[in-house]
N, C-alpha and C positions, 0 to 999 in steps of 0.2 A: 664475494671473495676479496674485494679490494680492502676490506677491513683488516685482513691479516697483515697488510703492508704497514699498518700503523699500530699493530699490536707488538709490543716488545717483550722479550723474555730475558730477565736478568736473574742469574743465580746470586742469591744473597746469603750472607752469613746468618746463622741463627741468632746472633746478637743484634741483628738489624731488624729481623722480623720474627714474630712468634707464630707458632703453628695455627693459632686461631685468628690471625690477621685476615680480614675479609678480602684484601687485595692480593693475598699471597696464596700459593698452593704448594704442594710437595711432590717431588719426583718419587718414584718407587724406592730410591735409595735414601730418601729423607731430606734432600736438598730443598731449601725454601725458594719459592719463585715469586717474582712480581712481574707485571706486564708493562711494556713500553713499546718503542719502535723496532721493527725487525725484518724488513725486506731488503736484500742487498742487490737486487736486480738494478742495473743502471737506469736512470730516468732518460727516456728517449728525447732527443732534440726535436724541435718543430719540424726540421727537415726529415728526420727519420720517421716521425709520425706520418708526415705527408706521403713519404715513399711507400710506407706500408699500406696506407689507405688507397693509394693509386693502384698498387699491386692487387689488392683485394677486389677493387672495382673492375679492373681489367680481367681478373679471373672469372668474376661473376658474369661479365658480358660475354666472355669467350665460351663458358661452359654452362651458362644458364643460371638463373637466379634461384633455382630450387635447391641447389646444393653447392657448397664450396669445399667440402672436406673429403673424408674417406676413412678407412680403417687405419688406426695407428697402433702398431705393436709396441708393447711396453717391455723393456728389459729392466727388471728391478734388481738393484744391488743393495743388500742389507749390510751395513757397516756397523759392527758392534765391538764392544770391549768389555771383558769380564761378564758381569751379569746384566749389563745395560745395553739396550738397543737392538737386541735380537728379536725383533717383532715377529709374531706368529703369522702364518699364512692367511689366517682369517682376516687379519687387519689389512694385509696387502690386497686381498680380494675385495674387501669393503671399500678401499680407496679407489680401486679401478671402477667399481660400481658407482662411486661418487663422481668420478671423472665423466662417466657416461651420462649421469644425470645432469651434471653442470653444463655439458656441451650438447644437450639434446634439443635446445631451443633455437631461437632466432637472434641474429645480431645485425642491426642496421637493415632490417627487413629481409635478410637473407638467411636461409636455413643453414646452420653451421655444417651440418652433414657429417660431423666427426663422431666416430665411435672408437673405443679403446678396448684392446684385448691383451691380456697378460701373456707374453711370449716366453719369458724365462725369469727365474729367480736364482740368485746366487748369494752366498753369505760369506763375509770376510771379517775376521777378527784383526783389528789393527788400531792401536791406540792413537797414532797420529792422524790417520784418516777419520777416525771417529770424531775428532774435534776439528775437522777441516774448516778452512775459511776461504773466501773467494780470492782468486788471482795469486795463489801461493804455490810453492813447490809441492806441498801435500796434495792440493787439488789436482795439479797436473799429473803427479805420479799415480794417484788413485784412478783418475779417468783413463790414463794411458794403459793401466793394468786391467781395468774392468770393462771399459766401454765396449758395447757390441753394436756393430754396423750402424754408426751414428746417422748415416744418411737415410736409413730405413727403420730406425727404432727410436722411440723416446726412452732414453736412458734415465732412470730415476735412482738417486742415491739417498737412502735414508740413513741418517747419522745423528750426531749431536753437535751441530756446528758451533764454532766459537763466535766471539764478537756479538753475543746476544741475538743471534739470527734465527729466524724461523726457516728461511730458505732463500735461494736465488737461482737465476737462470741468466742466459745471455741471449741477445737477439740473433735471429738467423744469419744476418749479414755480418756478425762479429767475427766469424771464422768461416773457413771453407766448409762446404756442405758435408764433407766426410770427416771433419775434424772431431777428434775425441773429446774436445772441450765442450761440445754441445751437451745438453741434458739438464736435468733439474736436481738440485740438492735440497732436501727438506729435513726438518727436525723430526726424528722418529716419533716424538710425542704428539705430533700434529695430525697423525692419521686417525681415521675414525676409531673411537674407543681408546685413544691415547690418553696420556695423563695431563696434557696441557689445556684443560678446560679453562675458558670456553672456546679455545682454538683447537679442539680435538675432533672436528667434524669432517676433516678432509679438505677444507677450503684453501689451505696453503698450497697444495699441489695444483688445485684448480687454477689459482691465481698465477703461480709461477709458470705453469704450462701455457697459459694464455699469453 
């Protein structure tokens, strides 16, 4: 999943790329695509990395090395505009299945123990939110309006982020536990079966959730 952080999405004019260009692709509406860098999650400082590592080790010691996770309920928010972005339920279900596959193994010798279950899906048509970018009024407004129980849900927002982004998230200690700013924003074309091949296998949400 790390590769999605170095994969970029740039909408290009047809005068810059041809439909047959091997490094380009097309959106359903005919926009030409090329790939470059695109994860907007902040890079943790060494101190933040050490703190997370210590917390995980303490959890493992206190609760046993055979599991450190639990069931995570997913609240999915589909943001779309016009004919773009209103992904079908089948792709949402496929993405949740991908999350379960990605987190079914071991990390650092410890069983992750995480499973994901879809708790809710809602759909919102909003032009500004559809092109949302990190740390903006649009992001704040979208999350304040749509977030569900952030302390007990993984809120996922599928949209078409601006700034050539595949997605982003914030670290747990970036906000209070019940802050509506928590959650993951992903490009709707990155879900399994989406149009952003080769980044349409669900790895973006795997990476950002991690």
